[in-house]
C-alpha positions as protocol buffer text, in pm:
chain_id: "A"
residue {
  index: 1
  type: MET
  ca { x: 7449 y: 17618 z: 16049 }
}
residue {
  index: 2
  type: SER
  ca { x: 7381 y: 17758 z: 15692 }
}
residue {
  index: 3
  type: GLY
  ca { x: 7303 y: 17432 z: 15448 }
}
residue {
  index: 4
  type: TRP
  ca { x: 7128 y: 17255 z: 15704 }
}
residue {
  index: 5
  type: THR
  ca { x: 6790 y: 17181 z: 15734 }
}
residue {
  index: 6
  type: ASP
  ca { x: 6570 y: 17285 z: 16028 }
}
residue {
  index: 7
  type: GLU
  ca { x: 6539 y: 16894 z: 16161 }
}
residue {
  index: 8
  type: GLN
  ca { x: 6906 y: 16852 z: 16111 }
}
residue {
  index: 9
  type: LYS
  ca { x: 6987 y: 17164 z: 16334 }
}
residue {
  index: 10
  type: THR
  ca { x: 6775 y: 17078 z: 16637 }
}
residue {
  index: 11
  type: ALA
  ca { x: 6861 y: 16699 z: 16636 }
}
residue {
  index: 12
  type: MET
  ca { x: 7212 y: 16853 z: 16664 }
}
residue {
  index: 13
  type: LYS
  ca { x: 7158 y: 17053 z: 16950 }
}
residue {
  index: 14
  type: LYS
  ca { x: 6995 y: 16819 z: 17126 }
}
residue {
  index: 15
  type: ALA
  ca { x: 7309 y: 16588 z: 17045 }
}
residue {
  index: 16
  type: ALA
  ca { x: 7557 y: 16810 z: 17215 }
}
residue {
  index: 17
  type: GLY
  ca { x: 7301 y: 16914 z: 17463 }
}
residue {
  index: 18
  type: ILE
  ca { x: 7286 y: 16546 z: 17613 }
}
residue {
  index: 19
  type: SER
  ca { x: 7658 y: 16497 z: 17484 }
}
residue {
  index: 20
  type: ALA
  ca { x: 7729 y: 16766 z: 17763 }
}
residue {
  index: 21
  type: CYS
  ca { x: 7574 y: 16586 z: 18014 }
}
residue {
  index: 22
  type: GLN
  ca { x: 7843 y: 16310 z: 18079 }
}
residue {
  index: 23
  type: PHE
  ca { x: 8069 y: 16586 z: 18257 }
}
residue {
  index: 24
  type: VAL
  ca { x: 7799 y: 16631 z: 18543 }
}
residue {
  index: 25
  type: LYS
  ca { x: 7810 y: 16393 z: 18849 }
}
residue {
  index: 26
  type: SER
  ca { x: 7556 y: 16333 z: 19140 }
}
residue {
  index: 27
  type: GLY
  ca { x: 7685 y: 16537 z: 19438 }
}
residue {
  index: 28
  type: MET
  ca { x: 7829 y: 16839 z: 19149 }
}
residue {
  index: 29
  type: GLN
  ca { x: 7672 y: 17230 z: 19200 }
}
residue {
  index: 30
  type: VAL
  ca { x: 7579 y: 17294 z: 18808 }
}
residue {
  index: 31
  type: GLY
  ca { x: 7509 y: 17629 z: 18637 }
}
residue {
  index: 32
  type: LEU
  ca { x: 7286 y: 17587 z: 18391 }
}
residue {
  index: 33
  type: GLY
  ca { x: 7303 y: 17832 z: 18088 }
}
residue {
  index: 34
  type: THR
  ca { x: 7099 y: 17934 z: 17875 }
}
residue {
  index: 35
  type: GLY
  ca { x: 6986 y: 17918 z: 17492 }
}
residue {
  index: 36
  type: SER
  ca { x: 6837 y: 17665 z: 17264 }
}
residue {
  index: 37
  type: THR
  ca { x: 7073 y: 17411 z: 17277 }
}
residue {
  index: 38
  type: VAL
  ca { x: 7080 y: 17458 z: 17657 }
}
residue {
  index: 39
  type: THR
  ca { x: 6795 y: 17382 z: 17695 }
}
residue {
  index: 40
  type: HIS
  ca { x: 6856 y: 16959 z: 17572 }
}
residue {
  index: 41
  type: THR
  ca { x: 7082 y: 17004 z: 17829 }
}
residue {
  index: 42
  type: VAL
  ca { x: 6874 y: 17084 z: 18107 }
}
residue {
  index: 43
  type: ALA
  ca { x: 6604 y: 16878 z: 17978 }
}
residue {
  index: 44
  type: GLU
  ca { x: 6837 y: 16552 z: 18021 }
}
residue {
  index: 45
  type: LEU
  ca { x: 6960 y: 16652 z: 18339 }
}
residue {
  index: 46
  type: GLY
  ca { x: 6614 y: 16647 z: 18484 }
}
residue {
  index: 47
  type: ARG
  ca { x: 6591 y: 16311 z: 18312 }
}
residue {
  index: 48
  type: ARG
  ca { x: 6876 y: 16147 z: 18472 }
}
residue {
  index: 49
  type: MET
  ca { x: 6737 y: 16258 z: 18772 }
}
residue {
  index: 50
  type: ARG
  ca { x: 6373 y: 16117 z: 18726 }
}
residue {
  index: 51
  type: GLU
  ca { x: 6508 y: 15802 z: 18565 }
}
residue {
  index: 52
  type: GLU
  ca { x: 6909 y: 15685 z: 18723 }
}
residue {
  index: 53
  type: GLY
  ca { x: 6900 y: 15884 z: 19029 }
}
residue {
  index: 54
  type: LEU
  ca { x: 7139 y: 16160 z: 18925 }
}
residue {
  index: 55
  type: VAL
  ca { x: 7160 y: 16424 z: 19259 }
}
residue {
  index: 56
  type: ILE
  ca { x: 7245 y: 16780 z: 19169 }
}
residue {
  index: 57
  type: GLN
  ca { x: 7127 y: 17133 z: 19240 }
}
residue {
  index: 58
  type: GLY
  ca { x: 7137 y: 17410 z: 19021 }
}
residue {
  index: 59
  type: ILE
  ca { x: 7160 y: 17796 z: 18953 }
}
residue {
  index: 60
  type: PRO
  ca { x: 7022 y: 17913 z: 18613 }
}
residue {
  index: 61
  type: THR
  ca { x: 7126 y: 18248 z: 18418 }
}
residue {
  index: 62
  type: SER
  ca { x: 6821 y: 18328 z: 18308 }
}
residue {
  index: 63
  type: VAL
  ca { x: 6460 y: 18333 z: 18384 }
}
residue {
  index: 64
  type: ALA
  ca { x: 6343 y: 18082 z: 18115 }
}
residue {
  index: 65
  type: THR
  ca { x: 6630 y: 17845 z: 18202 }
}
residue {
  index: 66
  type: GLN
  ca { x: 6516 y: 17928 z: 18615 }
}
residue {
  index: 67
  type: ASN
  ca { x: 6123 y: 17805 z: 18499 }
}
residue {
  index: 68
  type: GLN
  ca { x: 6272 y: 17563 z: 18268 }
}
residue {
  index: 69
  type: ALA
  ca { x: 6462 y: 17406 z: 18609 }
}
residue {
  index: 70
  type: ILE
  ca { x: 6201 y: 17383 z: 18802 }
}
residue {
  index: 71
  type: ALA
  ca { x: 5936 y: 17212 z: 18525 }
}
residue {
  index: 72
  type: GLU
  ca { x: 6199 y: 16954 z: 18532 }
}
residue {
  index: 73
  type: GLY
  ca { x: 6218 y: 16929 z: 18897 }
}
residue {
  index: 74
  type: ILE
  ca { x: 6598 y: 17038 z: 18910 }
}
residue {
  index: 75
  type: PRO
  ca { x: 6624 y: 17172 z: 19277 }
}
residue {
  index: 76
  type: LEU
  ca { x: 6811 y: 17531 z: 19264 }
}
residue {
  index: 77
  type: LEU
  ca { x: 7036 y: 17714 z: 19465 }
}
residue {
  index: 78
  type: ASP
  ca { x: 7038 y: 18061 z: 19614 }
}
residue {
  index: 79
  type: TRP
  ca { x: 7339 y: 18267 z: 19572 }
}
residue {
  index: 80
  type: ALA
  ca { x: 7340 y: 18314 z: 19935 }
}
residue {
  index: 81
  type: ASP
  ca { x: 7369 y: 17963 z: 20026 }
}
residue {
  index: 82
  type: CYS
  ca { x: 7665 y: 17901 z: 19732 }
}
residue {
  index: 83
  type: ASP
  ca { x: 7988 y: 18006 z: 19724 }
}
residue {
  index: 84
  type: GLY
  ca { x: 8124 y: 17807 z: 19374 }
}
residue {
  index: 85
  type: LEU
  ca { x: 7997 y: 17592 z: 19135 }
}
residue {
  index: 86
  type: ASP
  ca { x: 8128 y: 17249 z: 19029 }
}
residue {
  index: 87
  type: ILE
  ca { x: 8048 y: 17348 z: 18659 }
}
residue {
  index: 88
  type: VAL
  ca { x: 7881 y: 17559 z: 18399 }
}
residue {
  index: 89
  type: ILE
  ca { x: 7716 y: 17436 z: 18039 }
}
residue {
  index: 90
  type: ASP
  ca { x: 7680 y: 17714 z: 17880 }
}
residue {
  index: 91
  type: GLY
  ca { x: 7611 y: 17802 z: 17491 }
}
residue {
  index: 92
  type: ALA
  ca { x: 7818 y: 18027 z: 17265 }
}
residue {
  index: 93
  type: ASP
  ca { x: 7776 y: 18278 z: 16974 }
}
residue {
  index: 94
  type: GLU
  ca { x: 8142 y: 18247 z: 16865 }
}
residue {
  index: 95
  type: PHE
  ca { x: 8439 y: 18081 z: 17015 }
}
residue {
  index: 96
  type: ASP
  ca { x: 8804 y: 18100 z: 16900 }
}
residue {
  index: 97
  type: GLY
  ca { x: 9118 y: 17866 z: 16883 }
}
residue {
  index: 98
  type: ASP
  ca { x: 9202 y: 17953 z: 17270 }
}
residue {
  index: 99
  type: PHE
  ca { x: 8885 y: 17925 z: 17345 }
}
residue {
  index: 100
  type: ASN
  ca { x: 8781 y: 18229 z: 17390 }
}
residue {
  index: 101
  type: LEU
  ca { x: 8456 y: 18321 z: 17352 }
}
residue {
  index: 102
  type: ILE
  ca { x: 8157 y: 18588 z: 17237 }
}
residue {
  index: 103
  type: LYS
  ca { x: 7792 y: 18544 z: 17440 }
}
residue {
  index: 104
  type: GLY
  ca { x: 7485 y: 18738 z: 17501 }
}
residue {
  index: 105
  type: GLY
  ca { x: 7305 y: 18676 z: 17166 }
}
residue {
  index: 106
  type: GLY
  ca { x: 7042 y: 18538 z: 17381 }
}
residue {
  index: 107
  type: GLY
  ca { x: 7034 y: 18845 z: 17629 }
}
residue {
  index: 108
  type: ALA
  ca { x: 7182 y: 18689 z: 17952 }
}
residue {
  index: 109
  type: LEU
  ca { x: 7555 y: 18775 z: 17922 }
}
residue {
  index: 110
  type: LEU
  ca { x: 7587 y: 18920 z: 18278 }
}
residue {
  index: 111
  type: ARG
  ca { x: 7431 y: 18626 z: 18475 }
}
residue {
  index: 112
  type: GLU
  ca { x: 7598 y: 18416 z: 18226 }
}
residue {
  index: 113
  type: LYS
  ca { x: 7929 y: 18548 z: 18337 }
}
residue {
  index: 114
  type: ILE
  ca { x: 7873 y: 18566 z: 18711 }
}
residue {
  index: 115
  type: VAL
  ca { x: 7775 y: 18206 z: 18720 }
}
residue {
  index: 116
  type: ALA
  ca { x: 8074 y: 18084 z: 18487 }
}
residue {
  index: 117
  type: GLU
  ca { x: 8347 y: 18302 z: 18682 }
}
residue {
  index: 118
  type: SER
  ca { x: 8191 y: 18105 z: 18995 }
}
residue {
  index: 119
  type: SER
  ca { x: 8238 y: 17772 z: 18835 }
}
residue {
  index: 120
  type: ALA
  ca { x: 8532 y: 17531 z: 18857 }
}
residue {
  index: 121
  type: SER
  ca { x: 8494 y: 17430 z: 18512 }
}
residue {
  index: 122
  type: MET
  ca { x: 8276 y: 17581 z: 18198 }
}
residue {
  index: 123
  type: VAL
  ca { x: 8147 y: 17352 z: 17914 }
}
residue {
  index: 124
  type: VAL
  ca { x: 8053 y: 17477 z: 17601 }
}
residue {
  index: 125
  type: VAL
  ca { x: 7797 y: 17371 z: 17327 }
}
residue {
  index: 126
  type: ALA
  ca { x: 7848 y: 17475 z: 17010 }
}
residue {
  index: 127
  type: ASP
  ca { x: 7783 y: 17384 z: 16643 }
}
residue {
  index: 128
  type: SER
  ca { x: 8108 y: 17430 z: 16334 }
}
residue {
  index: 129
  type: SER
  ca { x: 7973 y: 17753 z: 16251 }
}
residue {
  index: 130
  type: LYS
  ca { x: 8033 y: 17914 z: 16603 }
}
residue {
  index: 131
  type: ARG
  ca { x: 8440 y: 17847 z: 16511 }
}
residue {
  index: 132
  type: VAL
  ca { x: 8635 y: 18095 z: 16420 }
}
residue {
  index: 133
  type: ASP
  ca { x: 8983 y: 18168 z: 16393 }
}
residue {
  index: 134
  type: VAL
  ca { x: 8949 y: 18568 z: 16556 }
}
residue {
  index: 135
  type: LEU
  ca { x: 8618 y: 18679 z: 16730 }
}
residue {
  index: 136
  type: GLY
  ca { x: 8426 y: 18944 z: 16604 }
}
residue {
  index: 137
  type: ALA
  ca { x: 8213 y: 18861 z: 16268 }
}
residue {
  index: 138
  type: PHE
  ca { x: 7940 y: 18829 z: 16540 }
}
residue {
  index: 139
  type: ALA
  ca { x: 7824 y: 19183 z: 16723 }
}
residue {
  index: 140
  type: LEU
  ca { x: 7935 y: 19178 z: 17055 }
}
residue {
  index: 141
  type: PRO
  ca { x: 7719 y: 19202 z: 17312 }
}
residue {
  index: 142
  type: ILE
  ca { x: 7756 y: 19482 z: 17601 }
}
residue {
  index: 143
  type: GLU
  ca { x: 7521 y: 19502 z: 17855 }
}
residue {
  index: 144
  type: VAL
  ca { x: 7470 y: 19902 z: 18004 }
}
residue {
  index: 145
  type: ASN
  ca { x: 7343 y: 20100 z: 18312 }
}
residue {
  index: 146
  type: PRO
  ca { x: 6990 y: 20255 z: 18133 }
}
residue {
  index: 147
  type: TYR
  ca { x: 7110 y: 20562 z: 18271 }
}
residue {
  index: 148
  type: GLY
  ca { x: 7306 y: 20741 z: 18006 }
}
residue {
  index: 149
  type: TRP
  ca { x: 7339 y: 20489 z: 17785 }
}
residue {
  index: 150
  type: GLN
  ca { x: 7348 y: 20702 z: 17494 }
}
residue {
  index: 151
  type: GLN
  ca { x: 7649 y: 20895 z: 17608 }
}
residue {
  index: 152
  type: THR
  ca { x: 7824 y: 20465 z: 17722 }
}
residue {
  index: 153
  type: MET
  ca { x: 7726 y: 20447 z: 17364 }
}
residue {
  index: 154
  type: ARG
  ca { x: 7935 y: 20708 z: 17195 }
}
residue {
  index: 155
  type: ARG
  ca { x: 8223 y: 20602 z: 17419 }
}
residue {
  index: 156
  type: ILE
  ca { x: 8251 y: 20280 z: 17326 }
}
residue {
  index: 157
  type: SER
  ca { x: 8177 y: 20403 z: 16943 }
}
residue {
  index: 158
  type: ALA
  ca { x: 8507 y: 20577 z: 16984 }
}
residue {
  index: 159
  type: ILE
  ca { x: 8696 y: 20221 z: 17028 }
}
residue {
  index: 160
  type: CYS
  ca { x: 8471 y: 20037 z: 16813 }
}
residue {
  index: 161
  type: SER
  ca { x: 8549 y: 20025 z: 16390 }
}
residue {
  index: 162
  type: GLY
  ca { x: 8172 y: 19968 z: 16292 }
}
residue {
  index: 163
  type: PRO
  ca { x: 7811 y: 20074 z: 16399 }
}
residue {
  index: 164
  type: VAL
  ca { x: 7700 y: 20045 z: 16790 }
}
residue {
  index: 165
  type: SER
  ca { x: 7331 y: 19980 z: 16816 }
}
residue {
  index: 166
  type: LEU
  ca { x: 7075 y: 19955 z: 17050 }
}
residue {
  index: 167
  type: ARG
  ca { x: 6955 y: 19610 z: 17075 }
}
residue {
  index: 168
  type: GLN
  ca { x: 6564 y: 19595 z: 16987 }
}
residue {
  index: 169
  type: ASN
  ca { x: 6293 y: 19336 z: 17028 }
}
residue {
  index: 170
  type: GLU
  ca { x: 5971 y: 19336 z: 16817 }
}
residue {
  index: 171
  type: GLY
  ca { x: 6033 y: 19689 z: 16779 }
}
residue {
  index: 172
  type: GLU
  ca { x: 6070 y: 19742 z: 17121 }
}
residue {
  index: 173
  type: ASP
  ca { x: 6412 y: 19798 z: 17336 }
}
residue {
  index: 174
  type: PHE
  ca { x: 6531 y: 19503 z: 17463 }
}
residue {
  index: 175
  type: LEU
  ca { x: 6622 y: 19460 z: 17859 }
}
residue {
  index: 176
  type: THR
  ca { x: 6774 y: 19196 z: 18044 }
}
residue {
  index: 177
  type: ASP
  ca { x: 6665 y: 19027 z: 18307 }
}
residue {
  index: 178
  type: ASN
  ca { x: 6841 y: 19280 z: 18529 }
}
residue {
  index: 179
  type: GLY
  ca { x: 6656 y: 19571 z: 18331 }
}
residue {
  index: 180
  type: ASN
  ca { x: 6933 y: 19663 z: 18126 }
}
residue {
  index: 181
  type: PRO
  ca { x: 6968 y: 19775 z: 17750 }
}
residue {
  index: 182
  type: ILE
  ca { x: 7205 y: 19615 z: 17582 }
}
residue {
  index: 183
  type: LEU
  ca { x: 7454 y: 19752 z: 17287 }
}
residue {
  index: 184
  type: ASP
  ca { x: 7521 y: 19541 z: 16968 }
}
residue {
  index: 185
  type: ALA
  ca { x: 7902 y: 19693 z: 16877 }
}
residue {
  index: 186
  type: ASN
  ca { x: 8029 y: 19581 z: 16519 }
}
residue {
  index: 187
  type: PHE
  ca { x: 8442 y: 19556 z: 16549 }
}
residue {
  index: 188
  type: GLY
  ca { x: 8399 y: 19296 z: 16244 }
}
residue {
  index: 189
  type: ALA
  ca { x: 8647 y: 19023 z: 16284 }
}
residue {
  index: 190
  type: THR
  ca { x: 8932 y: 19173 z: 16461 }
}
residue {
  index: 191
  type: ILE
  ca { x: 8963 y: 19073 z: 16817 }
}
residue {
  index: 192
  type: SER
  ca { x: 9246 y: 18914 z: 16814 }
}
residue {
  index: 193
  type: ASP
  ca { x: 9337 y: 19054 z: 17199 }
}
residue {
  index: 194
  type: PRO
  ca { x: 9014 y: 18964 z: 17362 }
}
residue {
  index: 195
  type: VAL
  ca { x: 9157 y: 18984 z: 17677 }
}
residue {
  index: 196
  type: ALA
  ca { x: 9263 y: 19350 z: 17624 }
}
residue {
  index: 197
  type: LEU
  ca { x: 8948 y: 19464 z: 17453 }
}
residue {
  index: 198
  type: GLU
  ca { x: 8722 y: 19329 z: 17703 }
}
residue {
  index: 199
  type: ALA
  ca { x: 8966 y: 19545 z: 17992 }
}
residue {
  index: 200
  type: ASP
  ca { x: 8932 y: 19843 z: 17739 }
}
residue {
  index: 201
  type: LEU
  ca { x: 8519 y: 19774 z: 17785 }
}
residue {
  index: 202
  type: ARG
  ca { x: 8496 y: 19760 z: 18133 }
}
residue {
  index: 203
  type: ALA
  ca { x: 8693 y: 20047 z: 18209 }
}
residue {
  index: 204
  type: ILE
  ca { x: 8389 y: 20286 z: 18057 }
}
residue {
  index: 205
  type: THR
  ca { x: 8154 y: 20369 z: 18312 }
}
residue {
  index: 206
  type: GLY
  ca { x: 7799 y: 20303 z: 18261 }
}
residue {
  index: 207
  type: VAL
  ca { x: 7947 y: 19926 z: 18109 }
}
residue {
  index: 208
  type: VAL
  ca { x: 7779 y: 19657 z: 18319 }
}
residue {
  index: 209
  type: GLU
  ca { x: 7934 y: 19396 z: 18158 }
}
residue {
  index: 210
  type: VAL
  ca { x: 8112 y: 19246 z: 17831 }
}
residue {
  index: 211
  type: GLY
  ca { x: 8051 y: 18976 z: 17631 }
}
residue {
  index: 212
  type: LEU
  ca { x: 8364 y: 18820 z: 17613 }
}
residue {
  index: 213
  type: PHE
  ca { x: 8462 y: 18498 z: 17790 }
}
residue {
  index: 214
  type: THR
  ca { x: 8810 y: 18517 z: 17829 }
}
residue {
  index: 215
  type: GLY
  ca { x: 9008 y: 18207 z: 18013 }
}
residue {
  index: 216
  type: ILE
  ca { x: 8710 y: 18049 z: 18123 }
}
residue {
  index: 217
  type: CYS
  ca { x: 8608 y: 17782 z: 17902 }
}
residue {
  index: 218
  type: ASP
  ca { x: 8727 y: 17400 z: 17931 }
}
residue {
  index: 219
  type: VAL
  ca { x: 8549 y: 17243 z: 17703 }
}
residue {
  index: 220
  type: VAL
  ca { x: 8387 y: 17249 z: 17392 }
}
residue {
  index: 221
  type: VAL
  ca { x: 8142 y: 16988 z: 17279 }
}
residue {
  index: 222
  type: LEU
  ca { x: 8112 y: 17030 z: 16889 }
}
residue {
  index: 223
  type: ALA
  ca { x: 7810 y: 16934 z: 16714 }
}
residue {
  index: 224
  type: SER
  ca { x: 7868 y: 16828 z: 16319 }
}
residue {
  index: 225
  type: ILE
  ca { x: 7591 y: 16595 z: 16149 }
}
residue {
  index: 226
  type: ASP
  ca { x: 7854 y: 16321 z: 16197 }
}
residue {
  index: 227
  type: GLY
  ca { x: 7781 y: 16340 z: 16572 }
}
residue {
  index: 228
  type: CYS
  ca { x: 7929 y: 16497 z: 16864 }
}
residue {
  index: 229
  type: GLU
  ca { x: 8310 y: 16611 z: 16864 }
}
residue {
  index: 230
  type: ILE
  ca { x: 8505 y: 16715 z: 17223 }
}
residue {
  index: 231
  type: LEU
  ca { x: 8740 y: 16949 z: 17231 }
}
residue {
  index: 232
  type: ARG
  ca { x: 8930 y: 17043 z: 17529 }
}
residue {
  index: 233
  type: LYS
  ca { x: 9160 y: 17345 z: 17669 }
}
residue {
  index: 234
  type: PRO
  ca { x: 9522 y: 17203 z: 17667 }
}
residue {
  index: 235
  type: ASN
  ca { x: 9576 y: 17250 z: 18040 }
}
residue {
  index: 236
  type: GLY
  ca { x: 9168 y: 17337 z: 18138 }
}
residue {
  index: 237
  type: ARG
  ca { x: 9015 y: 17170 z: 18434 }
}
residue {
  index: 238
  type: LEU
  ca { x: 8844 y: 16915 z: 18263 }
}
């Protein structure tokens, strides 16, 4: 969102987050994503429940989203009682022309992928800066097991053309809600075959999950200064 004011950025995120709610209908079980744009989605779903009689249940992808959903009065499901979701609404750090995504900038990629792969459809909210021809300019997040993470990083570095670093937060090692570190791998805009790269990375022992989401996204709600555009994947599920 370079060149836009903070007020414009916030307005665009709000518009996209609210617009994505058009795909949510009463009776649905909804995956609730994580991030600054999806907070507006969760707030709008809560408003529709209170003011319009919308009836839904949700599963959050992070502790932060869980806390917001509870505050909004959205009933939450337990995975023990839920074998699938109707839809998930989430953000992305990048998406390409085939609707493949890089996610995990917020550190919730494992939970986000569990929810996304359990959903019958996926709506992504994003702004035009997230649209790329080839994935990888945004460093690829990789969640790893704490045990031997240094060795896992060495093996990732062997197939990554750029530096791989342990994510930090205010001078401390960043840990996900699952207690795992994240490695950020700088491939550069070279990920032309994200399906193959995801398979190669997941084959490394110690890798818990990779921030490549392939073949999952059906719709992108694309925010711009002029409004929101709905991009639909050809032959998608929505």
